[in-house]
DSSP file (Angstrom, degrees, kcal/mol; ACC not computed):
  #  RESIDUE AA STRUCTURE BP1 BP2  ACC     N-H-->O    O-->H-N    N-H-->O    O-->H-N    TCO  KAPPA ALPHA  PHI   PSI    X-CA   Y-CA   Z-CA
    1    1 A X     >        0   0    0      0, 0.0     4,-1.7     0, 0.0     5,-0.1   0.000 360.0 360.0 360.0 -22.5  -27.8    1.0  -25.5
    2    2 A X  H  >  +     0   0    0      1,-0.2     4,-2.4     2,-0.2     5,-0.1   0.877 360.0  50.8 -70.7 -41.7  -29.4    4.5  -25.4
    3    3 A X  H  > S+     0   0    0      1,-0.2     4,-2.4     2,-0.2    -1,-0.2   0.794 107.1  56.6 -69.4 -27.5  -29.3    4.6  -21.5
    4    4 A X  H  > S+     0   0    0      2,-0.2     4,-2.4     1,-0.2    -2,-0.2   0.939 107.8  46.1 -63.0 -48.9  -25.6    3.6  -21.6
    5    5 A X  H  X S+     0   0    0     -4,-1.7     4,-2.7     2,-0.2     5,-0.2   0.908 112.7  50.8 -61.9 -45.0  -24.8    6.6  -23.8
    6    6 A X  H  X S+     0   0    0     -4,-2.4     4,-2.4     1,-0.2     5,-0.2   0.942 110.3  49.3 -62.1 -41.9  -26.8    8.9  -21.5
    7    7 A X  H  X S+     0   0    0     -4,-2.4     4,-2.5     1,-0.2    -2,-0.2   0.924 111.7  49.3 -57.3 -43.6  -25.0    7.6  -18.5
    8    8 A X  H  X S+     0   0    0     -4,-2.4     4,-2.5     2,-0.2    -1,-0.2   0.883 110.7  48.9 -67.3 -40.4  -21.7    8.1  -20.2
    9    9 A X  H  X S+     0   0    0     -4,-2.7     4,-2.5     2,-0.2    -1,-0.2   0.915 111.9  49.6 -63.7 -41.8  -22.5   11.7  -21.3
   10   10 A X  H  X S+     0   0    0     -4,-2.4     4,-2.2    -5,-0.2    -2,-0.2   0.892 110.6  51.3 -62.7 -39.1  -23.6   12.5  -17.7
   11   11 A X  H  X S+     0   0    0     -4,-2.5     4,-2.0    -5,-0.2    -2,-0.2   0.922 109.4  48.9 -63.3 -43.2  -20.4   11.0  -16.4
   12   12 A X  H  X S+     0   0    0     -4,-2.5     4,-1.5     2,-0.2    -2,-0.2   0.839 111.8  48.9 -68.2 -32.9  -18.3   13.1  -18.8
   13   13 A X  H  X S+     0   0    0     -4,-2.5     4,-2.3     2,-0.2     5,-0.2   0.884 110.7  51.3 -67.1 -36.8  -20.2   16.2  -17.7
   14   14 A X  H  X S+     0   0    0     -4,-2.2     4,-3.1     1,-0.2    -2,-0.2   0.869 109.3  49.2 -67.8 -34.5  -19.7   15.3  -14.2
   15   15 A X  H  < S+     0   0    0     -4,-2.0    -1,-0.2     2,-0.2    -2,-0.2   0.791 110.3  53.3 -73.7 -28.1  -15.9   14.9  -14.8
   16   16 A X  H >< S+     0   0    0     -4,-1.5     3,-0.5     2,-0.2    -2,-0.2   0.916 119.1  32.7 -66.3 -45.0  -15.9   18.3  -16.5
   17   17 A X  H 3< S+     0   0    0     -4,-2.3     3,-0.2     1,-0.2    -2,-0.2   0.923 133.7  28.9 -83.8 -38.1  -17.5   20.0  -13.6
   18   18 A X  T 3X S+     0   0    0     -4,-3.1     4,-2.6    -5,-0.2    -1,-0.2  -0.357  74.0 146.4-114.2  51.4  -16.0   17.9  -10.7
   19   19 A X  H <> S+     0   0    0     -3,-0.5     4,-3.2     1,-0.2     5,-0.2   0.865  70.6  54.5 -60.9 -39.1  -12.7   16.9  -12.5
   20   20 A X  H  > S+     0   0    0     -3,-0.2     4,-2.4     2,-0.2    -1,-0.2   0.959 112.0  43.3 -63.3 -50.3  -10.7   16.9   -9.1
   21   21 A X  H  > S+     0   0    0      2,-0.2     4,-2.1     1,-0.2    -1,-0.2   0.919 114.4  49.9 -58.6 -45.1  -13.2   14.5   -7.5
   22   22 A X  H  X S+     0   0    0     -4,-2.6     4,-2.6     1,-0.2    -2,-0.2   0.940 111.7  49.3 -59.9 -46.9  -13.4   12.3  -10.6
   23   23 A X  H  X S+     0   0    0     -4,-3.2     4,-2.6     1,-0.2    -1,-0.2   0.867 110.0  51.5 -60.3 -38.2   -9.5   12.2  -10.8
   24   24 A X  H  X S+     0   0    0     -4,-2.4     4,-2.1    -5,-0.2    -1,-0.2   0.886 109.7  48.9 -60.8 -40.6   -9.3   11.3   -7.1
   25   25 A X  H  X S+     0   0    0     -4,-2.1     4,-2.4     2,-0.2    -2,-0.2   0.939 112.6  46.5 -63.5 -52.2  -11.7    8.5   -7.5
   26   26 A X  H  X S+     0   0    0     -4,-2.6     4,-2.2     1,-0.2    -2,-0.2   0.905 113.2  50.5 -63.6 -41.7   -9.9    7.0  -10.6
   27   27 A X  H  X S+     0   0    0     -4,-2.6     4,-2.4     1,-0.2    -1,-0.2   0.906 110.2  49.8 -62.7 -40.5   -6.5    7.4   -8.8
   28   28 A X  H  X S+     0   0    0     -4,-2.1     4,-2.3     1,-0.2    -1,-0.2   0.903 111.7  47.9 -64.3 -43.0   -7.9    5.6   -5.8
   29   29 A X  H  X S+     0   0    0     -4,-2.4     4,-2.2     2,-0.2    -1,-0.2   0.883 112.3  49.4 -62.3 -40.0   -9.3    2.8   -7.9
   30   30 A X  H  X S+     0   0    0     -4,-2.2     4,-2.6     2,-0.2    -2,-0.2   0.902 111.6  48.8 -70.0 -40.4   -6.0    2.5   -9.7
   31   31 A X  H  X S+     0   0    0     -4,-2.4     4,-2.5     2,-0.2    -2,-0.2   0.884 109.7  51.0 -65.8 -39.7   -4.0    2.4   -6.4
   32   32 A X  H  X S+     0   0    0     -4,-2.3     4,-2.7     2,-0.2     5,-0.2   0.906 110.9  50.9 -63.9 -42.6   -6.3   -0.3   -4.9
   33   33 A X  H  X S+     0   0    0     -4,-2.2     4,-2.5     1,-0.2    -2,-0.2   0.957 111.8  46.5 -58.1 -51.1   -5.7   -2.3   -8.2
   34   34 A X  H  X S+     0   0    0     -4,-2.6     4,-2.4     1,-0.2    -2,-0.2   0.880 111.1  50.8 -60.6 -40.0   -2.0   -2.0   -7.8
   35   35 A X  H  X S+     0   0    0     -4,-2.5     4,-2.5     2,-0.2    -1,-0.2   0.910 110.2  50.4 -65.3 -41.2   -2.1   -2.8   -4.2
   36   36 A X  H  X S+     0   0    0     -4,-2.7     4,-2.2     2,-0.2    -2,-0.2   0.898 111.6  49.6 -61.3 -41.2   -4.2   -6.0   -5.0
   37   37 A X  H  X S+     0   0    0     -4,-2.5     4,-2.3    -5,-0.2    -2,-0.2   0.944 113.0  44.9 -62.4 -48.8   -1.6   -6.9   -7.7
   38   38 A X  H  X S+     0   0    0     -4,-2.4     4,-2.4     1,-0.2    -2,-0.2   0.847 112.7  50.8 -65.5 -36.2    1.3   -6.5   -5.4
   39   39 A X  H  X S+     0   0    0     -4,-2.5     4,-2.4     2,-0.2    -1,-0.2   0.888 108.8  52.9 -68.6 -37.5   -0.5   -8.4   -2.6
   40   40 A X  H  X S+     0   0    0     -4,-2.2     4,-2.6     2,-0.2    -2,-0.2   0.902 108.7  49.9 -67.0 -37.4   -1.2  -11.2   -5.1
   41   41 A X  H  X S+     0   0    0     -4,-2.3     4,-2.4     2,-0.2    -2,-0.2   0.948 110.9  49.2 -61.5 -45.8    2.5  -11.3   -6.0
   42   42 A X  H  X S+     0   0    0     -4,-2.4     4,-2.1     1,-0.2    -2,-0.2   0.904 110.6  50.4 -55.2 -43.7    3.4  -11.5   -2.3
   43   43 A X  H  X S+     0   0    0     -4,-2.4     4,-2.7     1,-0.2    -1,-0.2   0.896 110.1  50.2 -62.5 -44.2    0.9  -14.3   -1.8
   44   44 A X  H  X S+     0   0    0     -4,-2.6     4,-2.2     2,-0.2    -1,-0.2   0.886 108.3  52.1 -63.8 -37.3    2.3  -16.2   -4.7
   45   45 A X  H  X S+     0   0    0     -4,-2.4     4,-2.0     2,-0.2    -2,-0.2   0.904 110.5  48.8 -60.1 -43.4    5.9  -15.8   -3.2
   46   46 A X  H  X S+     0   0    0     -4,-2.1     4,-2.1     2,-0.2     5,-0.2   0.943 112.2  47.7 -62.8 -50.2    4.7  -17.1    0.1
   47   47 A X  H  X S+     0   0    0     -4,-2.7     4,-1.7     1,-0.2    -2,-0.2   0.892 111.0  52.5 -59.3 -37.3    3.0  -20.1   -1.6
   48   48 A X  H  < S+     0   0    0     -4,-2.2    -1,-0.2    -5,-0.2    -2,-0.2   0.864 107.9  51.3 -68.8 -36.4    6.2  -20.7   -3.7
   49   49 A X  H  < S+     0   0    0     -4,-2.0    -2,-0.2     1,-0.2    -1,-0.2   0.917 117.2  38.8 -68.3 -43.3    8.3  -20.8   -0.5
   50   50 A X  H  <        0   0    0     -4,-2.1    -2,-0.2     1,-0.2    -1,-0.2   0.639 360.0 360.0 -83.3 -15.5    6.0  -23.4    1.2
   51   51 A X     <        0   0    0     -4,-1.7    -1,-0.2    -5,-0.2    -2,-0.2   0.482 360.0 360.0 -85.3 360.0    5.3  -25.5   -1.9
């Protein structure tokens, strides 16, 4: 559990120093998740049409 805490503290320090890069990475991940959810909804609509 100690290495996890060390990793988390290092991550927080990195975010503090490179907050713009960290925010960009988080925003990109959230955007990709949102895209995958909307694509999943589109796929379900297509399946519902043919089913």
